[in-house]
N, C-alpha and C positions, 0 to 999 in steps of 0.2 A: 567267072561269076560264082561258081560253086565254091572256089577257094575263098572269095570275098565273103560269101554268106557264112561259110564255116568259121572264118576269122571273127566276123561280127558275133556269131553265136557264142564262140569261146569267150570273147570279151564280155558279152552280156552275162554269161554264166559266172565268170570271175567276179564281176561287179556285184551281182546278186548275192553270190556266196560271201563276199566281204561284208556287204551290208547285213547279212544274216548273222555273220560272226560278231560284228560290232553290236548288233541288237542283243544277242545272247550275253555278250560281255557286260552291256549296260544293265540288262536285267539281273545278272549275277551280282553286279556291283551295288545295285539299289538296296537289296536286303542288308548287305554289309554296312552301307551307310546308315540305314535305319537302325541297325544294331548299335552302331557307334553313337547315333543321336540318343538312342534309348539309354546306352551306357553313360553318356556324358550328361544326361538330364539331371541325375541326382547330384552331379558335381556342381550344377548351377545353384542348387539349393543350399550349398555349403555356406554362402555368406549370410543366410538367415540366422546362423548361430552367432554372428557378430554382435547383434543387439543384446543377446542373452549374456555374452561375455562382458559387454560394456556395462550392462545393468549390474552384474555381479561385482565388477570393479568399482562402480559408484557406491554400491551398498557397502563394500569393504572399506572404501574411503570414508564414508559417513561413520562407520563403526570406529575406524581409527581416529577420526576427528573427535568423536564423543569420548573415547578413552583419553585422548590428549587433554581435552578440556577438563575432564574429571580429575586427571592427575594434577594439572596446574591449579585447579580449584583447591585441592587438598594441600598442595605444597604452599599455596599462598596463605594458608591459615583459615580453617573452616569457619571460625567465628567471625572474623572481619569480612571475609568474602561473602558469607551468608547475609550479614547486615547490609553490605553494599548492594547485594542482589535484591534484597527486599525493597530498596529504594527504586530499583527498576520496575519491580512488580507493581508497587503501589502507584508509582508515577505513570506507568503505562495504563493502569486501570482508570485513573483520573483523566488522562488524555483521551482515551477511547470514549469515556462518558461525555466529555465536553464536545468531542467531534460529532457524536450522534445527536446530542442536544442542539448544537448549532446548525447541523444539517437539517434537522426537522423544523428549525425556527425560520428557515428561509421562506420568503413569501414573494409571490408575483405581485409586486406593489402596483404595477400598472392595472392589472386585472382587478385588484382590490379597490383602487380608486375609481375605476369605471363602475364597479358594482355599487359603491357608496353613492356615486353621482346618480345612477339610475334609481337607486332606492330613494334618494332625496326627491327626485322628480316625481316618483310614483306615490310614495306614502309619507314623505316628510322625514323628519329627524328620527321619529320612532322606528320607522321601517329601516333606516340606515343603521340605527343602533342594533337592531335585531340581526341585520346582515353581518355586522362586525363581530357580534357575539358568537355567531355560528361559524366564523372564519378562524383559521389557525394561524398562530404566529404572534410575535411581540408587536408588530406593526398594527395588526387588527385589534389587539388589546388596547394600544394607545388610542386608536381611533374611537373605540367604544367608550373609553374614559373621557375623551374630549367631548363626544356627542352627548354624554350623560349630563354635562354641565352647560348645554346650549341654552337652557332656560335662564341662566344667570348672566348671559351676554357673551359676546365674542371674546372679551378679555379673559373671562373665566375659562372659556374653552382653551385659549392659548396657555394659561397657567396650568391647567390640568394636563394638557399634552406635554408640556415641559417637565412637570413634576413626575408624571408617570413614565416618561421616557427615561428619566434617571433611574427609576426603579427597575425598568426592563434592562437597562444597561448593566446594573448590578447583578441581575440574574444571568446575563450573558457571560460576565467575568467571574462567575462563581467557581471556586476551587482552583483558580489560576495561581493564587498565592501558594497553595500547597504544592502544585507542580514546580513552581520556582524554588520552594524549599527543598524538594528532593533533588533538584538540579544542583543546588549548593551543597547538600549533605553528602552526596555520592563521592565527589572528589575529596571532600574533607575526611571522610572515613578512609579513603585510600591513602591520604597523606598521614593519617593517624597510624595506619598499618605500617607505613614506611618508617615512621619514627620508632615504633615498637620493634620492627625488624632490625633496625640499626642498633638499637639498645641491646637486643639479643646477640647481635654479632660482636659488639664490644664486650659483653659479658663473657662470651666464649673466648675471646682474645685474652681477657684478664685471667680466666681460669687456666688456659693452656700456657699463658706466658709467652706466646710467640705469635707473630702475625704471618699467617699463611692463607693461600687462596681457599684451601679446603675448609678452614675454620670460618672465614668471613662469608663464603659463598651462600650458605644457608640463610643467614639473616638478610643479606642483600636480595636474594631471590624473593623472600617474603615481601620485602619493601617494594620491589619493582612490580610484582604481580598484583598486589592490592592497589597500588597507584594506577596501574594500567586498567584494571576493571572499573575503578571509580571514574576515570576520565572517559572511558567508552560509554558508560551509563549516562554521564552528564551530557555527552554529545548527542546521544539518541533522544533523550528527553528534551534537549534544547531545540532539536529539529521539530518535534511535535509541538512544543510550546510556541514557536514562531508561527507555525501553520495555524494554530488555534487563534493566535492574535490577529492573523490576517482575516480569519473568518469573522471575528468580533468586530474588526474595523469595517468590513464590508456591510455587516448588518447594522452597525451604528450609522453609517452613511445613508443606508436605505431608510432608517427610521427618521433621521433628521429631514431628509428630502421629502419623504412622504408626509411628515407632519406639516411642513410648510404648504404643500399642495392641498392638504385637508383644510387648513385655515383659509386658503383662497376659495375653496369650494363653499365653505360655510359663510364667508363674506358675500359671495355671489348669491347664495341661497337666501341669506338674510335680506339682501337688497331686493330680490324678487318678491319676497314675502311682504315687505313693507309697501311695495307698489300695489 
């Protein structure tokens, strides 16, 4: 029995000693791991420099693009390139003005018709006329013009609405002819630069007395660059022009539809008044 107890005691001591040694090793390894984590933490911040590098690369790309465009602009002939670029400046200015004007001219026609009907029921034609005068947009102006001729009869209201609708349509289409002109002029100036560049190339050939790529390259480069700029400007302005036409078309449809509904309201109001 004593031997058994002694054996068990030895085994227990060995097991306890091994556990203690493992615990000490674990405690010793923990600070080392913490130091590795602390040392590795700054490495994780390294990717934060990547956006800075990308931003620098983008800035460098923009600078290079600006220099390239400037060089090509000068090579194409500053005179014709500047004239062609003016077409873009004036054309875009007119396009922006038209887009702002047409956007402000949009009216909630349903709400406007409901307001006119309520005004007619409450205060008659005079109240409806005041309501239209205080409202914004070409549709409200047409309504006000029609209501102002109610005393002359429904036919006079119809004629006034049709006539004033034509005036409002002219205001919506204002400056569109100038935009169309710049769309035509831009490529024309480019083609003119092409002809001048080709003439300059043939003059150099005549002076040198020999046809070589070096002699012809300068004139052809001017021709191609001016034509390219003119076509790009024409495409940009054409896109804006078509968008403006779509806005004018939508407003025109609203004016025509609302004018017919106004006449229907006036006929109903006139019939109620006669009863």
